[in-house]
N, C-alpha and C positions, 0 to 999 in steps of 0.2 A: 094570056094566062095571068097578066098582073092582076086582074079583076076577080079571079078565083080565090076563095078563101083557103087558108092552109089545110082546112079540114076537108074542103071539097078536093084540093090537089092531092091529098093523102089517099082519099077514096079511089081518085081517078089512077094514081101510081099503083095502088093495091089491085085494082082490077085489071088493067093492062097498062104496064108501065111504058110510055114513050120517053124518047130522048128529051122532047121539049119540056115535059112534066117534071122529070128528074132534075134537069137544068135548072128549071125554076125553082125546085124546092132547095137544090144546092146554093142558089143565089141568095135565096131569102135567109138560110141559117147558118151559112158558111162562116160569117164573120162572128155571129152569135156564139156558135158553139166554139170557134177558137178561143174566144174571149173568156168563155166560161173555163176552157181546158186551161188556157194560160194563167188563170186565176189561181187554179189547183197546182199546177207544175212550176210557174214563174220561170219557164225555159221556152224559147220560141220553138225548138225543134221538137222537143216532147208535145208541145200543143198541137203543132201540125200533124205530127203522127197520130195523136189522140183524136184528133178532128177527122181524120181517114178513116180511123177504125170506127168511130162512132157513126160515120154515114154508111159505112159497110153496115153496121147493126140496123140503122134507121131502115134502109132498103130491104134488107132481109125480113124484118119485122113488122114493117108498115102495115101488112093486113091484121096485124094484132091490134092496131089502135082501134079502140071500142067507141070513141067520141064521147066519153063519160066527163072528158076534162078538155081543156083547150089544146089544140095539137101542140103549141109551143110548150106547154106543161109536160106533155107525155116526152118532147124531144129533151126537155130540161133534164127530166127524171133519167132517161137513157144514159145523157152526157154525164151526170153527177155520178150515177153508179159505176159507169165505166171508169171514171176519172178515179174514184175512192178505191176501186178493184185494182187498178193500176199502181195507185201509190202505196197500197198495201203491199203488193207483191214487191215493189222496190224497197220499201221499209224492210221488209223481212230479209230480202237478200242482203240488204246493208247491214242488218244486225248480224247477221250469220258471217259475213265477211270481218265485222268486228270483233266478233269471239274468236275466231280462228286466223292467224298470221302465219301462214306456212308452217304450220305444226307448233308454233308457240303458244303455249297454255297460260301466258302469264296474266291474261284477263280471266278473272274468276267469275263464277255463276253470280255473284252479288253484283259484279260489275255489269253484266248482261241484263239483270234486273233494273239495274239504274238506268242503263240506256234506255232501255225499253219504257220505263215511267218517263224519262225525259222526253222521248218521242211522242207517247200518248198525251202529255200534257202541253206538247208544243214548245217545250224549253230547248229542244236540241238546236234548232236554227239559233237561239239567242247565244247558247254556249258556243256554238261555232263562230259567232261574231267575237265573242271574247277570245276563243282560239286565235283568232286572226291577229289580236294585239298581242298575245303571249309566245306564238309561236314564229320562228323564222319562216319567211315566205316559202322556201323550198320544202320545210317540213309540213306546212300546212297544205302544199300542192300535194306532196305524196300522200298525205292522210286521206284528202279528198278524192284523189284520184283511186286509192286503193278501197277504201271503205265505202264512198258513196256512188263512184263510177265503175267500180268492180274490176279494175285493171290488175294484172297480176303484178308480181314484184320486177320481173322480167321487161314487163311493158313500161311500168314506170321508170326502170333505169333508161331507156330509149327515149321515152317521153321528156324527162327532165334532163337528160345528157349526163347521166352520173357516169363515172368512170368504171364501176362494175356492179353487180347486184348487191353487194355487201353495203355498197353507200346507199341505195335506195332502200335496203331493209333498216338500215341504222336510221333514216330520216323518218320511216314509218313508226319504228320502235320508239324513237324520241317524242314524235308527235303524240303516239299514243299515251305515253307516260305523263305528257304535258296535259292532254285531255283529260285524264284521270284526275290530275291534281286540280284542274280547272272545276271538275265536278265536285270534287272534295271542298274545295275553297267556298264554293257557292252554297253548301250545305244541301247539295241533292242526293247525296251518297245514302244508301239505306244500311242501317246499322244493325 
């Protein structure tokens, strides 16, 4: 199997997938796909999960590979599209959580647009780095756990060892207020 080209291997799998052929394709592309995924996510667990999802897509759709480009290009396109789709889903979930905190509507629509603009411009990670300098570590942890990881206030209370839900809610609200101040100080706010 080592001497077979990627294109021939894909045709072999599309025709009659054998365990040896599938294992060989996995061996050839596992590390590449994982590294591509890691470049998008910067998280090892997410990269592993995405890699598995992508291999499922590859094996399901391998019969659609037309040979108009190199097989590696086709694999990269599937990987890129899948990663971008997953990042978009997470970004939308993150924005929704940022707008609503247990019924608290202190974040105005203008703030939602600002966060969307920061995210679209790639400034959100930079702002988060500044937030790490301005916020207490437990505030930043609560903020990230709630808005990025999607944990509820109750789950954050348990994770951070807060005495009660009010303590976790206070950490999140303080962090959000400081986050908003950082955005204003850095001149990212839409007027």
